[in-house]
N, C-alpha and C positions, 0 to 999 in steps of 0.2 A: 576322647569327643573327638580329640581333632581330626580325628579320623572317619568320622559320622559330616564334620562339619567341610570337606571335602567330597565324601560324593555330594552331601545335596548344592557344595560349589556348580561339582560339575554336571548334573541333570538341569539345574539353576541355565546355567552357560550353553549347554545345547539349546534346550526349550528357549532363548534367548537368542542362538542361530537360527535355529530353525524360521521365528518370526521373523528373524529380519531376512536369512533369506524366499520366505514369503511376500515382500515386498513391504513390509509393517512397518511405520513410523519406527526408526533406531532409534533414535532421544528417549519417546517413550518405555520403546520395550527394555531396551539401560538402567534408565529410574525404574522401571515396577520391580525389575529383576533384585536389583538394590535392595529397590526396599521389603521388597521379602526377604532375600537374606539378612538384611539388620532385622526384621522381624521374627524371622527364624531364633537369628544367634541370643537375642530376648527372652523367647516364649522354650528353649532346652537350655537355657543357659551357658554356652560356649564360650568360651576360653578365649582372645579375648574381651570377648564383647566392643561394646561401644565405644569403651573407654573415651568419653564426653569430660572435655574439660571442669566447667560446667552444667550441670544438665538442669532439665526443669522443675525436677523433682516430683515427677513421673516417671515408671521408664518403658510407659506409652506413649507418650509426650516426649522425651529422652528421642524416639526411634526419628522424629520429620525432625527433632534440635540438629539430629543431625541433614539433614537436608538441608534444615534452613543457614546453619553453618557453611554447607561448600555455597549457597546459590552468594551468600556474603561476601565470602572471600576469593566466588571467582569473579562474582561481579562486577566491586570495586577495584581492582587489578587488571586481570589477565584476560578475562569479558571484555574491559573497555577498552584495551588492546588490539586485542579483535576486530573492535566492532569500531572502532575510529580508523581503520587500515581498511577494513571491507568496506566502508563507504569513505574512503578515499583513490581506492579502486574504482567505484562504480565513478567519481566524479572527471578522475585522469581518461576514462576513457566517452564519455562524456565532448571532454578538450581535445577528444583525440590526441593524447598525448602521447598516449604505444605508439602511432603510424607516426609521431614523428620521433622519436626514438630509434623505434627500426631505421630508418632513412638516414641518421648520425651510422648506428653504432653494426651498420646495412652496406654499406656506400662502397667497403673491403674488398664487398664478395666476384661486383664487379670487373675484379682484372684479375680471376681464380677458371681456367680455364676447361680442370681435370673433374668430372660430373663429381663424385666421391666422395675426391677432397676437398668441393665445392658442401659441398649436403655436412661434410665435421664442418669447416667453418660457417655456415649455417647452422651447424646446435650451439656452435658456439655463441653467435649472438644469439640464443635461441636460451642459455644458462645469464646472458646480462638480463636480460628483459626481464629475465624467472625472477630473478631480486625488485625488478620493482612490480610483476603482473605474478603473486602468490597463485594464484586461481589456477586450475590447468588446464579447467577449460574456459576458463577466460582469453590467457595465455595463447591455447590452442589453437583456437576459432581466429585470436588475432593474425598469427603465425598467417594461419591460412588466407590473410588477404594482406600480407607484407608479402612476406618469408617464400613460401607454396611457392608465388608465380613466377620473383625472381627465379628460385629455382626450376620450375619448368622451361623456363626464354630460355634458360646458357644449361640446357640440353638431362639433364638430372631427371631421371625418371622416376614415374609419380606417384611410384609404390615406394623408390626409396625418400623419399620428396618427403612422403606422408608417415612414415617409418623416422624419417628425424623429426621429426614434427611434434608424433605422436610419443615419443622417448623425453620430447623437450626438460620435463615439470619430474623424472625419475629422480631429480636431486631434491628432497627437500630443503631452499636455502633462502634466505631474507631476509629482514624481519617484519613480515606478511604474511607469515607461514605460519598456522598456528601450529605444527607440529613445535616450532623451530622454540616457541614462547608456549608455548608448555612445558617444555623439557629442562628451558634456565631456568623454569619459578619452579617446579619440586625441587630438579635441585639446587635451588637455593646462592644463583649467581646471573650475572647481569648475558643480557641476548650477546649481545658482542665480542661479552670472554668465551663463551660456549661456540660461534659461530667462528670465532681466532682461534680459543684455545683445542678445538674437539674438532668439529665437523671441516674448517682447515685442510688440518694435517693428516685427516684421508684424502680428501676432497680429487685433491693434485693427483696421487697416484688411480685413483677413481674416475675420473677424466680423461685421465693419458688413455687410459687401457679401453672404456667401454670407447673415444673413438678410432682407437685402429683397428678393435670386432666388429664397430659399424662398420668402416671401412669395405674389409672383406668380407667381409655378410649381407652387405645390399650389394655388393657385387658378384658372388655366387648366386645369391636370390637371383635377380637382374637375369643373370643369363642361362639361370635354370629354368625361372618363367617364360624367358622371349621374347620376344618385341608385344609393346603397343600399338594393338592398327588403331587407337583414338587419340594416340598419343603429340601428333603433326595438328589435329584438328583445335584440341586444348591448348600449344605450344602457341596459333594464330591471334588466337584469340584473345589469349596471357599480351599477345603484345600490342595484336589491337588496344585493347583498352590500357595497358601503358602511357600510350604516347597523347589518352585523353582525359589522365585521373591526374586528379586533385590535391596539390602541395599542403600536406600546416606544417607554418612556420616554424626551420628549427630550434628554436629559442625552445619551442614548447617540451624539447628531447631534457629537458634538463628537470622538471619537475616530479614527475614520479622518481627519481635515482637520489633528488634533494634530502630524506627520509632517511635513507640508507645513509650517504654522506655527515648526514646533521650525528644518525646514533650509531655511526662507529666511532666518527672523532670524538665527541660533548659527554668520551663516557671513562670510568675510571682505570678499563685493560689497557688507554692508546693516549690520550690525553693527564692524564692520572699518572703516568713516565714524567711528567716537565714537572708535576709537584701544581698544576691547576687542578683545584674540587669544581671542576661541572662536569654536574651531570641530566642528561637533559632522558626525556623517555618518552614513548611514542607518539600521545597524545600532544604533548607541546612540537617533536617536532611536524608531525603532519599541520597538526594548527595554525603553523608559524606557514607551515607550507600554500595549505588554503590561502593562504592567504598573499601569497606572491603571486599565487596560483589566477585567482581573483580577478588582481592588477595587469598578468598579462591577456586574459579574456575580455577585460576591461579595451584595454589598445588595440585587441582584437576590433572589436565589433563596436566601440563604442558606446553601448548600449544599457547602461547602467539598470534598468530595472531587471532587464536579461539576463546580469551576472549574476541578481541575487536570486533570482529564479532562478537560476540550475546551482546553485547551491542546496535545494530543496535535493538533488541528488546522494547529497553526499548522505542528506539523515537516512533517504532511505534507502540506502543500499548499507550501514547501519545497519536498520533493521530486520533486513533480508542475512545479514549473518549474524544479526543475533537468534534467527532462527532456524536457522542452517546449522552453522557451527557451536555458534557459543554455548547452541540448549548442549549440542552433545557431549562441551566437556562435560561441560556441571552433572547432567544423566551416568556419562563415563564413570568423575569422581566418587557417585551417591556410588555405583553398581561395585567400585573397587574398593571403598571404603565399605560395603558388604561384604568382599573378598577377601576383607580383612578380618572382621569383624569374626566371622564366623568358628574364624581357623583355618580358612585352607589355604589362603598364602603361611602358615604358619609348617604347617600339615607340610604344606608341599615341600619349604625349607628341609623339616626334615627328616624328609621320605629321601629326597638328596645327598642327607649328609652322611645315614644311613646305608647309602649302597658306596660311601667311596667317593664321591660326586662334585668337583669344585660347577665354580660360581659361571665358569665358561661353560660346562652343561646346561645351564637352567635360562644365561641368554641365549645361545644354537636353538634350545627349546624352544621359547619364547618366541626369537621373531620367526623360526617356522610356525608356527603359531596365528602369527597375524597375521605375514604374508601370504596364508594360505585364505585366511577369516579375511585377509581385505582383499583377492583376486576373486571370491566366492561374489562378497559388496559390493564388490565395483569402486571401493570406497574405502583409503587407509585413517583417517577420522578417526569413526568409529574403535574398532580394535587394540587402536596406540593411545586415545586419550583411555582406556578398560584399561589399558595395562599398565599407562604408565602411573597411575594412583596407586600401585601399589609393589613398585620395584624404587622409594626413596627405603622403602622395610626391608630387603634380601638387598640390599647394597651395606643399608649396617649394619645386617646382620655380619656380611662377609668383612667388611671392610674396604670397601669398593664406591671408585667416585659415581654417583646416581648416573650423572654425564655420559660416561664413560660408557652406562648400559644399558642405559635409553640408548645413543647412534650405531646401534647394526641395527634396533630395535625398530628406529627410525627409516632406516635405511632399506627394512622387511618389506615396511610398509608402503614407502619407494616402487620397493617391485612391485610386490602383488596387487595392487592397485596400476602401475604403469602395461604390464600381461591380464589383464584382464580386460576381456573381447564386449565388458558390457558395464567398462568404465564410464561417466559423461565426457571425460574429455577425445576419448578412444573414439566413440562413437560417431563425437559430430565431427572427426578432423575427414574420421574413414567419407561417412557422409555426404561433405560437402567434393570429397574427393573423385565419390564413385566409388568403390573397393571395398571391400570385406576386410570389417573388424578382425575380425580371424586371423585371417591374413595379415595383416598386418600388426596383430599381435606374436604368430606365428614366427614372422619371419625376422623380431623384435628377442625374441626368446633368447637362444645363445648367447649375445651380447646382454643382455641383462641381468643372464643366471652368473655369469661373467665375475658380476660385481658380486654378487652374496660371496662369491669365495672372495673376490680383494676385501672385499667389508671387514669381516671375521679374522685376514691375516693381520689387514694396519689393524684392527681393533688392538686385538691381544697382541701386536708388534711394536704399536708407539701408543697407546689407547690405555691399555690395561694395566 
């Protein structure tokens, strides 16, 4: 029956992929697909079935009890963390804290004369800012009004500047990343442990290789594309605008980074080494920072009612994050439950074992699938959320760490999203610069593909 379950799962996956490719709402598509798989598993009595610890007493209602349990476990923990980070990001945007952060971390760029070295240093600046601004689209838009004019005024070509910014969120780091939070959650570890013990072990090598490949690839493409006839006019425009640019208080640069510092310090991985038992979660860190931000804003505006009204943006951001991100996580986990219930995961593992292949083969194949789906969708969340739910069972079967398996899958998600010309961030930054998103992804293709090789080498030699 497991083989039948696998065939049905493949057909449902194809249907879901087709619907999403046709611009159907991904969360609804994955949710319906998951319920269909759960229903078929019950109807055909396929092992392992629903595997509920406590059912309703009716096999029919047990199907929806699975969905209920996913909602309960997700919304109270991971979902709340992601929503509150989404609201915080919106509030920081309202306060122009991202602009202030760039004004501080981007200051060293002024002394660099080599345009390609400057672009690489600009990429490093984007990594710091990305820790505080997890959305690829939001980070890209902010960099287009902060970093992009600086690069252009310094003589960096328009395409090199855009390509540098377009690749800025390839590495999915930071406490605001839904993929990072989900990985830590399903792996049963703290976010700081995943960040310090897994991501940072491979990130340094990937970053160095990416900077080197970006340097030479953009230099090659600039020579191949030839001079930009509009460059000098754009450069003169930015130089004129720089003279009248409004400044945000530098102290506001601290605000986006405060939650990161709190979460990295006050957790069992770091402060626990000194025997201090303090553990601060994402909501606590954000609420504390919100209070500090409101004080900063009151000092700047001296209008208490205006400060209180501005907090509405925070709650609106929480709502929009639920609709866009958390809904996908819930739907992806229901879909993953369906794949497990219908026996597709067990059939996949049994097939791999019968062919004498190991966990490395599974990691590579799943990574390729996630990368392709993320490329086609222009989004990494839906494919990653769908597969993350089934990884713990596979990892347990092979006796490996769940986080170690999810790390390369998360990287492949970033690859597919960053190489897709239909990704929102790529379309947005390309549109602002007036260049083709297809040419942007073409120029970034080689550096990003090299990252795939580096990711798997580092995973298999350092992590697994």
